[in-house]
C-alpha positions as CSV (number, residue, x, y, z in Angstrom):
1,X,0.0,0.0,0.0
2,X,1.3,3.5,-0.9
3,X,0.3,6.2,1.6
4,X,-0.5,9.5,-0.1
5,X,1.0,11.6,2.7
6,X,4.3,9.7,2.7
7,X,4.5,9.7,-1.1
8,X,3.8,13.5,-1.1
9,X,6.5,14.1,1.5
10,X,9.0,12.1,-0.5
11,X,8.2,14.0,-3.7
12,X,8.4,17.3,-1.8
13,X,11.8,16.4,-0.5
14,X,13.1,15.2,-3.9
15,X,12.1,18.4,-5.6
16,X,13.5,20.4,-2.6
17,X,10.2,22.2,-2.1
18,X,10.2,25.4,-0.1
19,X,7.0,24.4,1.6
20,X,5.2,21.1,2.1
21,X,1.5,21.5,2.5
22,X,-0.8,18.7,3.6
23,X,-4.5,19.2,3.1
24,X,-6.7,17.5,5.7
25,X,-10.2,17.6,7.2
26,X,-9.3,19.8,10.2
27,X,-8.1,23.4,10.4
28,X,-5.2,22.6,12.8
29,X,-3.5,19.6,14.2
30,X,-4.5,18.9,17.8
31,X,-3.3,17.1,20.9
32,X,-5.9,15.1,22.7
33,X,-8.1,15.3,19.6
34,X,-11.8,15.2,20.2
35,X,-11.6,15.3,24.0
36,X,-12.3,18.0,26.5
37,X,-8.5,18.5,26.8
38,X,-8.0,19.1,23.0
39,X,-5.3,21.7,22.3
40,X,-4.9,23.0,18.8
41,X,-1.4,23.6,17.6
42,X,-0.6,26.7,15.6
43,X,3.2,26.0,15.4
44,X,5.5,23.2,16.5
45,X,9.1,22.4,16.0
46,X,10.5,19.2,14.5
47,X,11.5,18.1,18.0
48,X,8.0,18.7,19.4
49,X,6.4,16.9,16.5
50,X,8.6,13.9,17.1
51,X,7.8,14.0,20.8
52,X,4.0,14.2,20.2
53,X,4.2,11.4,17.7
54,X,6.1,9.2,20.2
55,X,3.6,10.0,22.9
56,X,0.8,8.7,20.6
57,X,-1.1,11.9,20.1
58,X,-1.9,11.2,16.5
59,X,-4.3,8.6,15.4
60,X,-3.0,5.8,13.1
61,X,-4.5,6.1,9.7
62,X,-5.5,9.7,10.4
63,X,-3.0,12.4,11.6
64,X,-0.2,10.0,12.3
65,X,0.9,9.5,8.6
66,X,0.6,13.2,8.0
67,X,2.9,14.0,10.9
68,X,5.3,11.2,9.9
69,X,5.5,12.7,6.4
70,X,6.1,16.2,7.7
71,X,8.8,14.9,10.0
72,X,10.6,13.1,7.2
73,X,10.4,16.1,5.0
74,X,12.0,18.3,7.6
75,X,14.6,15.7,8.5
76,X,15.7,15.7,4.8
77,X,16.3,19.4,4.9
78,X,12.8,20.8,4.1
79,X,12.4,24.3,5.5
80,X,8.8,24.2,6.7
81,X,5.5,22.3,6.4
82,X,1.9,23.3,6.9
83,X,-1.1,21.1,7.8
84,X,-4.6,22.6,7.4
85,X,-8.0,22.1,5.7
86,X,-8.8,23.5,2.2
87,X,-11.1,26.1,3.7
88,X,-8.4,27.7,5.8
89,X,-5.5,27.4,3.3
90,X,-5.2,31.1,2.4
91,X,-5.4,32.1,6.0
92,X,-2.8,29.5,6.9
93,X,-0.5,30.8,4.3
94,X,-0.8,34.2,6.0
95,X,0.0,32.7,9.3
96,X,-3.4,32.9,11.0
97,X,-4.6,29.3,10.6
98,X,-3.2,25.8,10.2
99,X,-0.4,24.1,11.9
100,X,3.1,25.1,10.9
101,X,5.9,22.6,11.6
102,X,9.4,24.2,11.5
103,X,12.9,22.6,11.9
104,X,13.5,24.7,15.1
């Protein structure tokens, strides 16, 4: 099986994209998703993304492959990544929506 997020991340790394964008069903990545403790993430570092992934914050088959793809993109030298839904893409590109994942 070929995962679309991982394949997109590999392609973005191969072409040395300035920005890797993943479109999804939610405006922002969240910790403790769909619980009373949900916390939306506006920006995280690569280190934080790795930590949250290791802690199991992202559901398998949902946000987990997206975060894994972003992490791999940044680990191969990608400068930044963005995860958001199509409705908020323009706002996210202006920095007011979405989840930005940065190397540091």
